[in-house]
VOLOVO-736192 format. One record per residue (C-alpha): residue in three letters; x, y, z. Coordinates in steps of 0.2 Angstrom, whole numbers, plus 5000, padded with zeros to 4 digits. Each point is the difference from the previous one (the first is absolute). Example, Ala and Ser with C-alpha at 12.3 -4.5 7.8 and 13.67 -1.06 7.14 Angstrom:
BEGIN
resn:Ala, px:5062, py:4978, pz:5039
resn:Ser, px:5006, py:5017, pz:4997
REM end
This chain:
BEGIN
resn:Gln, px:5550, py:5081, pz:5578
resn:Val, px:4985, py:5005, pz:4991
resn:Gln, px:4991, py:5017, pz:5000
resn:Leu, px:4981, py:5001, pz:5002
resn:Val, px:4988, py:5014, pz:4996
resn:Glu, px:4981, py:4998, pz:5004
resn:Ser, px:4987, py:5009, pz:4991
resn:Gly, px:4981, py:5001, pz:4997
resn:Gly, px:4994, py:5005, pz:5018
resn:Gly, px:4987, py:5013, pz:5002
resn:Leu, px:4983, py:5004, pz:5007
resn:Val, px:4986, py:4988, pz:4997
resn:Gln, px:4983, py:4998, pz:5007
resn:Ala, px:4995, py:4985, pz:5010
resn:Gly, px:4996, py:4985, pz:4989
resn:Gly, px:5011, py:5006, pz:4986
resn:Ser, px:5016, py:4992, pz:4993
resn:Leu, px:5018, py:5005, pz:4997
resn:Arg, px:5014, py:4992, pz:4990
resn:Leu, px:5016, py:5004, pz:5007
resn:Ser, px:5017, py:4997, pz:4993
resn:Cys, px:5018, py:4998, pz:5006
resn:Ala, px:5014, py:5002, pz:4987
resn:Ala, px:5017, py:4992, pz:5003
resn:Ser, px:5017, py:5004, pz:4993
resn:Gly, px:5017, py:4995, pz:5004
resn:Arg, px:5000, py:4981, pz:4999
resn:Ala, px:4991, py:4986, pz:4992
resn:Phe, px:4982, py:5002, pz:5007
resn:Ser, px:4996, py:4981, pz:5000
resn:Ile, px:5013, py:4996, pz:5013
resn:Phe, px:4990, py:5009, pz:5013
resn:Ala, px:4985, py:4994, pz:5009
resn:Met, px:4989, py:5016, pz:5003
resn:Gly, px:4990, py:5006, pz:5015
resn:Trp, px:4987, py:5013, pz:5001
resn:Phe, px:4998, py:5009, pz:5017
resn:Arg, px:4990, py:5014, pz:5007
resn:Arg, px:5001, py:5012, pz:5014
resn:Ala, px:4984, py:5007, pz:5006
resn:Pro, px:5000, py:5016, pz:5011
resn:Gly, px:5005, py:4997, pz:5017
resn:Lys, px:5004, py:4981, pz:4997
resn:Glu, px:5016, py:4990, pz:4996
resn:Arg, px:5003, py:4995, pz:4982
resn:Glu, px:4992, py:4983, pz:4996
resn:Phe, px:5001, py:4987, pz:4987
resn:Val, px:4986, py:5000, pz:4987
resn:Ala, px:5005, py:4989, pz:4986
resn:Gly, px:5015, py:4991, pz:4992
resn:Ile, px:5005, py:4991, pz:4984
resn:Thr, px:5014, py:4988, pz:4995
resn:Gly, px:5013, py:5005, pz:4987
resn:Ser, px:4992, py:4991, pz:4986
resn:Gly, px:4983, py:5005, pz:5005
resn:Gly, px:4994, py:4983, pz:5003
resn:Arg, px:4995, py:5002, pz:5018
resn:Ser, px:4992, py:5014, pz:5009
resn:Tyr, px:4995, py:5003, pz:5018
resn:Tyr, px:4988, py:5012, pz:5009
resn:Ala, px:4996, py:5006, pz:5017
resn:Asp, px:4983, py:4996, pz:5006
resn:Ser, px:4995, py:5018, pz:5000
resn:Val, px:5001, py:5001, pz:4981
resn:Arg, px:4998, py:4982, pz:4994
resn:Gly, px:4986, py:5000, pz:4986
resn:Arg, px:5002, py:5019, pz:4998
resn:Leu, px:5018, py:5001, pz:4994
resn:Thr, px:5009, py:4991, pz:4986
resn:Ile, px:5019, py:5002, pz:4998
resn:Ser, px:5008, py:4996, pz:4984
resn:Arg, px:5016, py:5004, pz:4991
resn:Asp, px:5007, py:5002, pz:4982
resn:Asn, px:5019, py:4996, pz:5001
resn:Ala, px:5002, py:5006, pz:4982
resn:Lys, px:4995, py:5017, pz:5006
resn:Asn, px:5008, py:4999, pz:5017
resn:Thr, px:4984, py:5005, pz:5008
resn:Leu, px:4989, py:4994, pz:5014
resn:Tyr, px:4981, py:5003, pz:4999
resn:Pro, px:4989, py:4999, pz:5016
resn:Gln, px:4982, py:5002, pz:4995
resn:Met, px:4989, py:5006, pz:5014
resn:Asn, px:4981, py:4998, pz:4999
resn:Thr, px:4985, py:5004, pz:5012
resn:Leu, px:5011, py:5012, pz:5009
resn:Asn, px:4994, py:5006, pz:5017
resn:Pro, px:5006, py:5014, pz:5012
resn:Glu, px:5010, py:4988, pz:5010
resn:Asp, px:5011, py:4998, pz:4984
resn:Thr, px:5006, py:5018, pz:5002
resn:Ala, px:5019, py:4998, pz:5002
resn:Val, px:5017, py:5003, pz:4991
resn:Tyr, px:5004, py:4985, pz:4990
resn:Tyr, px:5017, py:4993, pz:4997
resn:Cys, px:5008, py:4987, pz:4989
resn:Ala, px:5015, py:4991, pz:5006
resn:Ala, px:5012, py:4987, pz:4992
resn:Gly, px:5004, py:4984, pz:5009
resn:Asn, px:5017, py:4992, pz:5002
resn:Gly, px:4997, py:4987, pz:4986
resn:Pro, px:4987, py:4994, pz:4988
resn:Phe, px:4990, py:4990, pz:5013
resn:Ala, px:5003, py:5011, pz:5015
resn:Val, px:4982, py:5006, pz:5003
resn:Gly, px:5000, py:5005, pz:5018
resn:Arg, px:4987, py:5009, pz:5011
resn:Thr, px:5012, py:5010, pz:5010
resn:Glu, px:5010, py:5016, pz:4994
resn:Ser, px:5017, py:4992, pz:5005
resn:Glu, px:4998, py:4987, pz:4986
resn:Tyr, px:5001, py:5014, pz:4987
resn:Val, px:5016, py:5008, pz:4993
resn:Ser, px:4994, py:5015, pz:4990
resn:Trp, px:4985, py:5011, pz:5002
resn:Gly, px:4991, py:5013, pz:4990
resn:Gln, px:4995, py:5017, pz:5006
resn:Gly, px:4982, py:4996, pz:5001
resn:Thr, px:4984, py:5007, pz:4992
resn:Gln, px:4985, py:5007, pz:5010
resn:Val, px:4983, py:4992, pz:4998
resn:Thr, px:4985, py:5009, pz:5008
resn:Val, px:4983, py:4992, pz:5000
resn:Ser, px:4985, py:5012, pz:5004
resn:Ser, px:4984, py:4994, pz:5008
REM end
């Protein structure tokens, strides 16, 4: 398995940006497609973005398309979600997750085999 640790969350004003990180350890990072999820207060965890193991293809939820860019540096074993033009509806705990293979970018939680502990993002109006 792979161990995942998110960082970079915090409090930001509406319209601001955050560059989050997800550091991986334990196995070769590139063999895992990666997902980025969030759980807003009172809601279920939802898919936000995903990227294949090589970084060649990325996928986004409609709610963040155009405002979030996901990338990865396999040499550094790190995933980088860059979030721009944040709004209060983006307030949530954000999680990274490792998929079951380099092309396994799924949109449901059950398609992922390892999860980080999450990082809180709070957007003030």
